FIVO-440393 format. One line per field, with one value per residue (C-alpha): x, z, y. Coordinates in nm, 3 decimals. Layout:
REM residues N
x: [X, ...]
z: [Z, ...]
y: [Y, ...]
***
This chain:
REM residues 709
x: [-11.377, -11.505, -11.398, -11.098, -10.885, -10.799, -10.913, -10.639, -10.730, -10.537, -10.246, -10.194, -9.827, -9.542, -9.184, -9.056, -8.817, -8.629, -8.455, -8.503, -8.207, -7.995, -7.822, -7.540, -7.304, -7.025, -7.033, -6.781, -6.878, -7.079, -7.397, -7.396, -7.353, -7.668, -7.864, -7.783, -7.905, -8.196, -8.165, -8.394, -8.334, -8.522, -8.660, -8.931, -9.053, -9.368, -9.224, -8.926, -8.766, -8.759, -8.778, -9.045, -9.116, -9.469, -9.649, -9.424, -9.099, -8.906, -8.777, -8.955, -9.006, -9.352, -9.372, -9.275, -9.528, -9.852, -10.075, -10.189, -9.924, -9.911, -9.616, -9.656, -9.311, -9.136, -9.193, -9.567, -9.581, -9.403, -9.606, -9.942, -9.818, -9.939, -9.905, -10.074, -10.132, -10.506, -10.434, -10.213, -10.476, -10.749, -10.532, -10.424, -10.587, -10.855, -10.832, -11.073, -11.054, -11.338, -11.298, -11.487, -11.411, -11.128, -10.874, -10.988, -11.004, -11.090, -10.936, -11.082, -11.012, -11.223, -11.515, -11.340, -11.158, -10.780, -10.630, -10.280, -9.992, -9.618, -9.310, -9.026, -9.208, -9.263, -9.635, -9.758, -10.089, -10.297, -10.567, -10.934, -10.983, -10.648, -10.778, -10.422, -10.358, -10.207, -10.415, -10.304, -9.936, -9.730, -9.558, -9.258, -9.039, -9.121, -8.937, -9.232, -9.558, -9.632, -9.983, -10.051, -10.419, -10.588, -10.498, -10.143, -10.166, -9.833, -9.643, -9.899, -10.097, -10.446, -10.649, -10.901, -10.834, -10.840, -10.489, -10.170, -10.001, -9.623, -9.454, -9.091, -8.872, -8.615, -8.256, -7.915, -7.744, -7.568, -7.194, -7.186, -7.388, -7.718, -8.074, -8.361, -8.567, -8.929, -9.157, -9.486, -9.847, -10.179, -10.551, -10.704, -10.400, -10.177, -9.799, -9.537, -9.164, -8.969, -8.598, -8.446, -8.067, -7.829, -7.451, -7.169, -7.036, -6.705, -6.446, -6.504, -6.882, -6.934, -7.151, -7.419, -7.698, -8.024, -8.257, -8.606, -8.810, -9.142, -9.360, -9.711, -9.988, -10.312, -10.689, -10.961, -11.263, -11.468, -11.533, -11.296, -11.074, -10.698, -10.393, -10.037, -9.815, -9.447, -9.257, -8.894, -8.706, -8.345, -8.164, -7.804, -7.701, -7.365, -7.178, -7.028, -6.861, -6.886, -7.176, -7.345, -7.566, -7.692, -7.973, -8.094, -8.340, -8.638, -8.938, -9.181, -9.498, -9.688, -10.041, -10.185, -10.519, -10.799, -11.169, -11.158, -11.474, -11.590, -11.807, -11.984, -12.301, -12.654, -12.791, -13.164, -13.441, -13.700, -13.950, -13.708, -13.595, -13.225, -13.031, -12.825, -12.560, -12.311, -11.960, -11.826, -12.060, -11.899, -12.030, -11.714, -11.692, -11.426, -11.254, -11.225, -10.898, -10.769, -10.396, -10.187, -9.826, -9.668, -9.317, -9.120, -8.771, -8.612, -8.295, -8.240, -7.940, -7.900, -7.620, -7.547, -7.389, -7.212, -7.415, -7.703, -7.835, -7.945, -8.041, -8.234, -8.319, -8.566, -8.651, -8.933, -9.102, -9.409, -9.588, -9.899, -10.062, -10.390, -10.525, -10.872, -11.134, -11.431, -11.800, -12.019, -12.340, -12.586, -12.947, -13.205, -13.333, -13.660, -13.649, -13.836, -13.679, -13.334, -13.380, -13.331, -12.959, -12.798, -12.444, -12.189, -11.876, -11.575, -11.221, -10.965, -10.599, -10.447, -10.162, -10.075, -9.724, -9.606, -9.273, -9.188, -8.906, -8.888, -8.637, -8.593, -8.359, -8.385, -8.180, -8.164, -8.060, -8.004, -8.209, -8.239, -8.016, -8.265, -8.247, -8.507, -8.570, -8.662, -8.756, -8.826, -8.913, -9.064, -9.240, -9.327, -9.508, -9.679, -9.905, -10.035, -10.319, -10.466, -10.732, -10.851, -11.162, -11.241, -11.595, -11.784, -11.849, -12.046, -12.413, -12.478, -12.610, -12.831, -12.731, -13.033, -13.104, -12.832, -12.907, -12.742, -12.446, -12.120, -11.912, -11.954, -12.089, -11.996, -11.679, -11.761, -11.559, -11.398, -11.261, -10.891, -10.819, -10.921, -11.101, -10.931, -11.170, -10.937, -10.638, -10.567, -10.262, -10.244, -9.983, -9.919, -9.671, -9.604, -9.368, -9.375, -9.192, -9.226, -9.040, -9.042, -8.974, -8.862, -9.063, -8.932, -8.747, -9.083, -9.294, -9.250, -9.453, -9.471, -9.596, -9.584, -9.774, -9.780, -9.860, -10.019, -10.136, -10.329, -10.456, -10.603, -10.656, -10.773, -11.084, -11.233, -11.520, -11.689, -11.635, -11.376, -11.167, -11.023, -11.037, -10.816, -10.682, -10.373, -10.172, -10.391, -10.236, -10.259, -10.157, -10.025, -9.990, -9.915, -9.820, -9.638, -9.608, -9.388, -9.589, -9.329, -9.036, -9.173, -9.524, -9.626, -9.953, -10.034, -10.289, -10.280, -10.476, -10.412, -10.596, -10.631, -10.813, -10.918, -11.037, -11.300, -11.355, -11.729, -12.001, -12.339, -12.671, -12.580, -12.266, -12.032, -11.752, -11.829, -11.616, -11.310, -11.350, -11.201, -11.123, -10.978, -10.854, -10.827, -10.666, -10.596, -10.389, -10.144, -9.849, -9.640, -9.343, -9.270, -9.017, -8.738, -8.946, -9.026, -9.397, -9.574, -9.928, -10.133, -10.477, -10.634, -10.958, -11.027, -11.277, -11.273, -11.474, -11.543, -11.742, -11.853, -11.804, -11.935, -12.201, -12.320, -12.690, -12.700, -12.857, -12.659, -12.637, -12.907, -12.655, -12.387, -12.502, -12.148, -12.115, -12.319, -12.451, -12.310, -12.433, -12.229, -12.276, -12.167, -12.088, -11.978, -11.822, -11.653, -11.582, -11.422, -11.127, -10.848, -10.652, -10.342, -10.089, -9.788, -9.468, -9.297, -9.419, -9.134, -8.888, -9.160, -9.474, -9.544, -9.869, -10.043, -10.389, -10.608, -10.965, -11.123, -11.469, -11.625, -11.953, -11.984, -12.278, -12.360, -12.490, -12.846, -12.742, -12.767, -12.504, -12.253, -12.034, -12.236, -12.054, -11.744, -11.738, -11.790, -11.624, -11.322, -11.097, -10.768, -10.572, -10.277, -10.031, -9.758, -9.586, -9.237, -9.254, -8.881, -8.868, -9.136, -9.082, -8.756, -8.804, -9.183, -9.373, -9.752, -9.985, -10.338, -10.568, -10.910, -11.036, -11.381, -11.589, -11.913, -12.234, -12.249, -12.498, -12.540, -12.836, -13.169, -13.519, -13.602, -13.281, -13.055, -12.783, -12.663, -12.354, -12.392, -12.094, -11.854, -11.527, -11.244, -11.010, -10.655, -10.389, -10.020, -9.745, -9.375, -9.128, -8.752, -8.644, -8.283, -8.045, -8.132, -8.471, -8.820, -9.174, -9.479, -9.852, -10.117, -10.491, -10.718, -11.092, -11.064, -11.439, -11.525, -11.729, -11.944, -11.919, -11.930, -11.608, -11.809, -12.172, -12.385, -12.141, -12.383, -12.640, -12.397, -12.191, -11.899, -11.795, -11.480, -11.254, -11.366, -11.134, -10.792, -10.437, -10.077, -9.782, -9.429, -9.071, -8.796, -8.421, -8.210, -7.839]
z: [14.735, 14.852, 14.713, 14.869, 14.811, 14.818, 14.615, 14.389, 14.180, 13.867, 13.864, 13.543, 13.519, 13.438, 13.423, 13.204, 12.980, 12.896, 12.597, 12.442, 12.501, 12.306, 12.498, 12.287, 12.397, 12.181, 12.132, 11.984, 11.625, 11.398, 11.440, 11.815, 11.758, 11.548, 11.840, 12.119, 12.470, 12.410, 12.097, 12.075, 11.800, 11.792, 11.443, 11.522, 11.828, 11.845, 11.701, 11.775, 11.559, 11.845, 11.905, 12.155, 12.344, 12.459, 12.199, 12.091, 12.288, 11.961, 11.977, 11.663, 11.541, 11.527, 11.154, 11.207, 11.485, 11.354, 11.601, 11.666, 11.874, 12.005, 12.179, 12.389, 12.373, 12.620, 12.389, 12.375, 12.754, 12.792, 12.526, 12.678, 13.037, 13.123, 13.491, 13.566, 13.372, 13.338, 13.153, 12.908, 12.855, 12.781, 12.502, 12.348, 12.030, 12.096, 12.477, 12.722, 13.094, 13.345, 13.689, 13.947, 14.225, 14.338, 14.340, 14.117, 13.739, 13.490, 13.141, 12.833, 12.466, 12.191, 12.433, 12.711, 13.030, 13.028, 13.299, 13.166, 13.275, 13.243, 13.383, 13.132, 12.972, 13.295, 13.375, 13.691, 13.877, 13.981, 14.246, 14.160, 13.953, 14.086, 14.439, 14.571, 14.357, 14.057, 13.798, 13.935, 13.925, 13.804, 13.467, 13.554, 13.604, 13.267, 12.939, 12.728, 12.747, 12.500, 12.427, 12.232, 12.148, 12.121, 12.304, 12.440, 12.614, 12.469, 12.717, 12.973, 13.037, 13.184, 13.086, 12.847, 12.470, 12.501, 12.534, 12.736, 12.882, 12.923, 13.135, 13.029, 13.299, 13.254, 13.263, 13.323, 12.987, 13.040, 13.104, 13.190, 13.453, 13.291, 13.396, 13.445, 13.713, 13.642, 13.872, 13.840, 13.934, 13.810, 13.865, 14.210, 14.399, 14.272, 14.298, 14.171, 14.132, 13.957, 13.933, 13.688, 13.720, 13.559, 13.574, 13.549, 13.871, 13.723, 13.519, 13.207, 13.239, 13.277, 13.585, 13.563, 13.788, 13.748, 14.009, 13.952, 14.223, 14.219, 14.472, 14.398, 14.620, 14.560, 14.575, 14.337, 14.147, 14.399, 14.746, 15.027, 14.813, 14.817, 14.705, 14.830, 14.617, 14.647, 14.385, 14.394, 14.163, 14.133, 13.896, 13.842, 13.505, 13.495, 13.197, 13.367, 13.038, 12.682, 12.640, 12.981, 13.135, 13.494, 13.599, 13.958, 14.085, 14.297, 14.277, 14.538, 14.521, 14.826, 14.789, 15.086, 14.971, 15.185, 15.118, 14.921, 14.757, 14.761, 14.456, 14.286, 14.308, 14.326, 13.972, 14.045, 14.248, 14.401, 14.128, 13.861, 13.723, 13.684, 13.922, 13.790, 14.046, 14.017, 13.930, 14.264, 14.468, 14.648, 14.853, 15.069, 15.429, 15.553, 15.747, 15.462, 15.304, 15.072, 15.128, 14.911, 14.836, 14.538, 14.575, 14.316, 14.335, 14.035, 13.896, 13.528, 13.379, 13.000, 12.821, 12.449, 12.313, 11.980, 11.665, 11.789, 12.082, 12.399, 12.749, 13.002, 13.366, 13.541, 13.911, 14.040, 14.368, 14.363, 14.683, 14.706, 15.029, 15.102, 15.418, 15.401, 15.605, 15.376, 15.354, 15.095, 15.026, 14.822, 14.720, 14.577, 14.731, 14.729, 14.474, 14.700, 15.040, 14.944, 15.192, 15.121, 15.081, 15.321, 15.470, 15.498, 15.691, 15.618, 15.744, 15.604, 15.578, 15.322, 15.093, 14.788, 14.722, 14.404, 14.345, 13.993, 13.800, 13.421, 13.203, 12.831, 12.559, 12.202, 11.889, 11.522, 11.326, 10.964, 10.791, 10.417, 10.348, 10.521, 10.856, 11.126, 11.487, 11.798, 12.158, 12.459, 12.805, 13.141, 13.407, 13.765, 13.990, 14.326, 14.467, 14.821, 14.912, 15.253, 15.368, 15.721, 15.800, 16.123, 16.257, 16.336, 16.710, 16.726, 16.640, 16.268, 16.178, 15.872, 15.576, 15.601, 15.335, 15.075, 14.924, 15.237, 15.229, 15.316, 15.424, 15.794, 15.860, 16.211, 16.201, 16.335, 16.589, 16.459, 16.644, 16.732, 16.578, 16.235, 16.106, 15.826, 15.528, 15.251, 15.244, 14.899, 14.719, 14.340, 14.147, 13.776, 13.582, 13.213, 12.956, 12.609, 12.280, 11.941, 11.615, 11.317, 11.005, 10.685, 10.415, 10.157, 10.193, 10.194, 10.387, 10.758, 10.963, 11.341, 11.533, 11.902, 12.216, 12.591, 12.850, 13.137, 13.488, 13.708, 14.056, 14.344, 14.693, 15.024, 15.132, 15.025, 15.190, 15.343, 15.049, 15.010, 14.706, 14.516, 14.141, 13.836, 13.554, 13.503, 13.188, 12.951, 12.606, 12.444, 12.073, 11.872, 11.494, 11.259, 10.896, 10.764, 10.395, 10.286, 9.993, 9.937, 10.127, 10.456, 10.390, 10.574, 10.543, 10.827, 10.958, 11.308, 11.557, 11.930, 12.219, 12.590, 12.897, 13.212, 13.550, 13.680, 14.014, 13.950, 14.125, 13.994, 14.178, 14.360, 14.501, 14.296, 14.081, 13.709, 13.503, 13.320, 13.003, 12.686, 12.404, 12.057, 11.871, 11.490, 11.319, 10.964, 10.903, 10.711, 10.863, 10.682, 10.748, 10.556, 10.560, 10.652, 10.938, 11.100, 11.020, 11.078, 10.999, 11.081, 10.992, 11.150, 11.121, 11.424, 11.561, 11.925, 12.045, 12.406, 12.591, 12.953, 12.984, 13.319, 13.272, 13.546, 13.620, 13.810, 14.100, 14.427, 14.664, 14.932, 15.216, 15.042, 14.843, 14.724, 14.534, 14.220, 14.089, 13.751, 13.480, 13.215, 12.847, 12.566, 12.206, 12.276, 11.968, 11.914, 11.557, 11.450, 11.309, 11.418, 11.225, 11.360, 11.231, 11.442, 11.384, 11.246, 10.911, 10.875, 11.091, 11.248, 11.251, 11.487, 11.470, 11.667, 11.547, 11.569, 11.535, 11.661, 11.624, 11.727, 11.783, 12.073, 12.108, 12.260, 12.067, 12.082, 11.931, 12.260, 12.318, 12.595, 12.798, 12.673, 12.902, 12.683, 12.402, 12.062, 11.871, 11.978, 11.817, 11.951, 11.779, 11.899, 11.694, 11.750, 11.535, 11.594, 11.506, 11.531, 11.187, 11.286, 11.661, 11.776, 12.072, 12.039, 11.986, 11.997, 11.990, 12.036, 12.004, 12.048, 12.221, 12.112, 12.242, 12.098, 12.292, 12.563, 12.826, 13.133, 13.316, 13.227, 13.165, 13.298, 13.501, 13.200, 13.232, 12.900, 12.804, 12.473, 12.242, 12.367, 12.271, 12.485, 12.331, 12.467, 12.395, 12.473, 12.419, 12.502, 12.488, 12.505, 12.630, 12.711, 12.627, 12.938, 13.032, 12.892, 13.007, 12.909, 12.938, 12.896, 12.895, 12.902, 12.832, 12.681, 12.630, 12.978, 12.852, 13.117, 13.083, 13.292, 13.399, 13.459, 13.429, 13.601, 13.854, 14.126, 13.989, 14.042, 13.821, 13.835, 13.645, 13.444, 13.513, 13.411, 13.224, 13.389, 13.324, 13.422, 13.392, 13.440, 13.418, 13.314, 13.368, 13.173, 13.223]
y: [-3.120, -2.781, -2.453, -2.288, -1.990, -1.627, -1.339, -1.238, -0.944, -0.991, -0.753, -0.572, -0.534, -0.755, -0.676, -0.946, -0.756, -1.072, -1.213, -1.555, -1.777, -2.015, -2.292, -2.426, -2.696, -2.824, -3.198, -3.434, -3.375, -3.151, -3.356, -3.297, -2.926, -2.931, -3.080, -2.838, -2.901, -2.667, -2.462, -2.162, -1.911, -1.583, -1.533, -1.281, -1.096, -1.308, -1.631, -1.852, -2.116, -2.357, -2.725, -2.821, -3.142, -3.052, -3.265, -3.553, -3.540, -3.560, -3.204, -3.081, -2.727, -2.575, -2.648, -3.012, -3.081, -3.235, -3.050, -2.695, -2.518, -2.161, -1.998, -1.684, -1.528, -1.301, -1.006, -1.071, -1.104, -0.770, -0.588, -0.684, -0.655, -1.004, -1.081, -1.414, -1.733, -1.673, -1.347, -1.535, -1.804, -1.550, -1.404, -1.737, -1.862, -2.122, -2.099, -1.938, -1.863, -1.846, -1.691, -1.897, -1.650, -1.427, -1.713, -1.997, -2.008, -2.280, -2.299, -2.466, -2.538, -2.694, -2.718, -2.911, -2.820, -2.799, -3.015, -3.084, -2.862, -2.896, -2.727, -2.744, -3.037, -3.235, -3.298, -3.129, -3.179, -2.879, -2.878, -2.845, -2.526, -2.408, -2.362, -2.345, -2.039, -2.220, -2.035, -1.699, -1.793, -1.499, -1.541, -1.324, -1.632, -1.791, -1.744, -1.843, -2.038, -2.317, -2.442, -2.761, -2.796, -3.133, -3.453, -3.477, -3.812, -3.929, -3.712, -3.596, -3.913, -3.869, -3.565, -3.411, -3.382, -3.003, -2.863, -2.881, -2.572, -2.590, -2.323, -2.280, -2.130, -1.859, -1.979, -1.828, -1.777, -1.445, -1.452, -1.080, -0.898, -0.806, -0.749, -0.509, -0.338, -0.259, -0.058, 0.122, 0.177, 0.042, 0.079, 0.036, 0.164, -0.113, -0.078, -0.322, -0.371, -0.647, -0.726, -0.976, -1.016, -1.267, -1.310, -1.561, -1.713, -1.830, -1.643, -1.851, -1.842, -2.217, -2.155, -1.889, -1.766, -1.578, -1.431, -1.292, -1.120, -0.939, -0.761, -0.637, -0.502, -0.318, -0.316, -0.437, -0.309, -0.510, -0.373, -0.471, -0.691, -0.640, -0.831, -0.874, -1.097, -1.192, -1.393, -1.508, -1.742, -1.848, -2.083, -2.193, -2.335, -2.510, -2.657, -2.963, -3.053, -2.931, -3.173, -3.172, -2.905, -2.912, -2.678, -2.645, -2.392, -2.303, -2.072, -1.945, -1.738, -1.615, -1.473, -1.284, -1.138, -0.998, -0.970, -1.295, -1.425, -1.786, -1.829, -1.539, -1.334, -1.475, -1.490, -1.517, -1.365, -1.597, -1.507, -1.639, -1.304, -1.233, -1.012, -0.723, -0.634, -0.352, -0.468, -0.346, -0.568, -0.860, -1.151, -1.152, -1.038, -0.799, -1.081, -1.330, -1.438, -1.710, -1.735, -1.965, -2.049, -2.224, -2.365, -2.560, -2.709, -2.874, -3.026, -3.106, -3.285, -3.287, -3.469, -3.465, -3.778, -3.792, -3.848, -3.634, -3.839, -3.666, -3.787, -3.583, -3.643, -3.411, -3.406, -3.186, -3.121, -2.899, -2.798, -2.582, -2.471, -2.300, -2.142, -1.995, -1.819, -1.766, -1.695, -1.864, -1.670, -1.875, -1.915, -1.675, -1.353, -1.166, -0.885, -0.643, -0.709, -0.842, -1.127, -1.496, -1.563, -1.809, -1.797, -2.076, -1.974, -2.190, -2.225, -2.468, -2.550, -2.783, -2.870, -3.075, -3.202, -3.374, -3.544, -3.649, -3.808, -3.780, -3.968, -3.915, -4.036, -3.909, -3.893, -3.982, -4.288, -4.388, -4.656, -4.726, -4.425, -4.194, -4.015, -4.081, -3.970, -4.166, -4.085, -4.304, -4.183, -4.265, -4.061, -4.143, -3.900, -3.915, -3.646, -3.624, -3.387, -3.313, -3.070, -2.994, -2.791, -2.612, -2.638, -2.322, -2.302, -1.976, -1.921, -1.877, -1.533, -1.478, -1.264, -1.035, -0.773, -0.823, -0.481, -0.339, -0.577, -0.404, -0.702, -0.637, -0.983, -1.104, -1.307, -1.653, -1.848, -2.166, -2.466, -2.457, -2.796, -2.914, -3.220, -3.414, -3.399, -3.503, -3.731, -3.870, -3.998, -3.995, -4.190, -4.163, -4.375, -4.375, -4.518, -4.371, -4.405, -4.239, -4.229, -3.998, -4.198, -4.031, -4.206, -3.957, -3.632, -3.452, -3.709, -3.784, -4.032, -4.001, -4.303, -4.381, -4.456, -4.438, -4.703, -4.514, -4.589, -4.346, -4.433, -4.233, -4.371, -4.231, -4.045, -3.715, -3.527, -3.828, -4.062, -4.335, -4.252, -4.542, -4.518, -4.507, -4.722, -4.934, -4.996, -4.796, -4.768, -4.424, -4.424, -4.130, -4.098, -3.809, -3.765, -3.455, -3.370, -3.082, -2.949, -2.674, -2.526, -2.392, -2.525, -2.843, -3.029, -3.270, -3.513, -3.662, -3.869, -3.864, -4.023, -3.974, -4.105, -3.924, -4.054, -3.813, -3.645, -3.597, -3.795, -3.904, -3.899, -4.222, -4.061, -4.279, -4.144, -4.143, -4.380, -4.236, -4.037, -4.177, -3.937, -3.902, -3.595, -3.598, -3.302, -3.189, -2.880, -2.668, -2.482, -2.223, -1.997, -1.679, -1.397, -1.641, -1.777, -1.443, -1.486, -1.817, -1.926, -2.233, -2.362, -2.669, -2.863, -3.083, -3.330, -3.436, -3.736, -3.825, -4.088, -4.081, -3.704, -3.571, -3.302, -3.068, -3.121, -2.789, -2.980, -2.985, -3.279, -3.232, -3.247, -3.041, -2.734, -2.655, -2.985, -3.048, -3.380, -3.487, -3.723, -3.907, -3.817, -4.048, -3.973, -3.617, -3.456, -3.123, -3.013, -2.691, -2.505, -2.270, -2.010, -1.836, -1.581, -1.486, -1.299, -0.994, -0.869, -0.620, -0.430, -0.218, -0.435, -0.729, -0.925, -1.198, -1.297, -1.603, -1.720, -2.042, -2.190, -2.521, -2.702, -2.948, -3.187, -3.524, -3.825, -3.688, -3.356, -3.166, -2.898, -2.968, -2.732, -2.436, -2.194, -2.236, -1.977, -2.140, -1.857, -1.658, -1.397, -1.263, -0.988, -0.784, -0.582, -0.324, -0.063, 0.073, 0.444, 0.505, 0.668, 0.917, 0.948, 0.787, 0.553, 0.525, 0.199, 0.171, -0.126, -0.243, -0.536, -0.683, -0.994, -1.109, -1.398, -1.529, -1.583, -1.851, -1.965, -2.183, -2.331, -2.488, -2.359, -2.014, -2.016, -1.982, -1.721, -1.582, -1.388, -1.205, -1.172, -0.906, -0.737, -0.605, -0.348, -0.306, -0.043, -0.004, 0.252, 0.225, 0.510, 0.457, 0.800, 0.704, 0.422, 0.224, 0.365, 0.313, 0.378, 0.172, 0.237, -0.034, 0.022, -0.284, -0.289, 0.058, 0.108, -0.025, -0.320, -0.490, -0.868, -1.184, -1.352, -1.672, -1.773, -2.030, -2.172, -2.292, -2.043, -1.759, -1.530, -1.289, -0.980, -0.926, -0.630, -0.281, -0.046, -0.043, 0.071, 0.006, 0.243, 0.113, 0.238, -0.005, 0.028, -0.221, -0.285]
***
């Protein structure tokens, strides 16, 4: 599938001054009260004592889950002024983000790509590298973002044993009119405004509503590029009974960028030496765009039975569209004349639509005078994707001297009607079950599995597409030992399989990946749960992993040939500390490190950083300067490289320093300043993609005013 989609320069501001919620529904007895529909208790600004379903479906707390889990809370999102998902990923322990071009990003963990995403725990399919704008989705509509590292095949089915990202929507919990308005400016002429309003719709508060809207527009550090983004979200939460909650809602994001890039900058001169472009240089033309929309409609029904059992039904429809007019500039150029790059104009229109149904039943039971938990669930989803391209009907004009490139490349004429290049349908079904058995009061065993089917049919870019697997069993096992109150030792093994969309030199799709994740760790909670720590040792094994040969197909220079690698192993460790140390000090810190090689000892996925450090902390200076809070952090990535032989592009280790300051100058008003990349570090946002590269953002700022009521 070719590369499609708009240049979205990552906005720097977010107005998500939101509060974590607690949904409590009275049931018929005390046990039901203890298992609320979705109980989330704030125990620290950067931590929550929550039960999550992202890993096991059993509704366990972070301490009880035998895998590495990170939660990016609303407070963390606000403090660092995160705007899009790729910004969150880049600041999450053990995760990295690479920007393919102005619209598409790829995410990775433990040396492998992340391809598993969920909305409120329901698996959702994204297009290739997020080419319908998924990876630039704004986070303003989400309450928090959960990341489970390792294999999560029990709930998500097909995918890499890297990580799963669960986006948890905001909900309507307020029974009084409450909300906030946030507006401001940022670098490159960016302006933004956000409104987040919630209220009850009935006198007793049984029916509540919440609306979130955001508008942002501005330019970019790259020439010609601009962004225009609109986000709107609405949800109604209704207590049908004391034990039944119905949630219905819809979200929509519209991206209308201009000057969009398709790919990056040429990395090599014809003599084999590396290019060194200025960060403002772009390969886009002044007529290019990569427009996209993301629309989601959902309905969730949760019912609490007596004795702690709960049933949940989730319906989702997700539709993404993309309309592009792009220019791909590729090849190598002469160092003296600047000549040698070739153009590929491209126009397309496409969509992907996924409908899914998720059923889940969970609860606890007594056996041998001990209490145990059980969950069973089923998921069925169908995704349809179509792409039309429009043939160029005018004469192709050469790029000429790229040193003089200013984007004024002649806009080509395209055919009025499109040619269907892709029409595929992907179905995924799964039935899963898991139980947590109490062997002793301090020893818990989790065991379960999923029976998965994944099939894709249709045609894609000149190739018949018919591949997948039926009734693949994916086991899950974990053992937790409470060595002391609030200190849990665990060991777990999870598996996963993944059909691949990569083709070998013969043009055939490479067989599915099979993978296993083994993990050994210790989780602790201190200061009554306000500060949480975790340490994990992991080993990931994969067979049949597609590896980029960096050689394009002769008839299609935008598609690379891949080769399968067996015996791929990734070994490493992760350390994370999150929470509130005292009334004035919040901290989020984590370090990850791994080594990934194939059976012959050759490194794989070398463009994924092997070492990564994330640190962010804030101090409330109310005792010294009432209303003032300051913060700062550092994001460090180790060296990485891509390519072969003399054409190897290397990124040295680099650090990005970020600062923030918030001043509450009145009861309802505050102002916040964020500065990212304080020392204006020059670094690559991606390396080696089709022998190209891109730059990360230079030093930038955002300044916003918030009114809360």
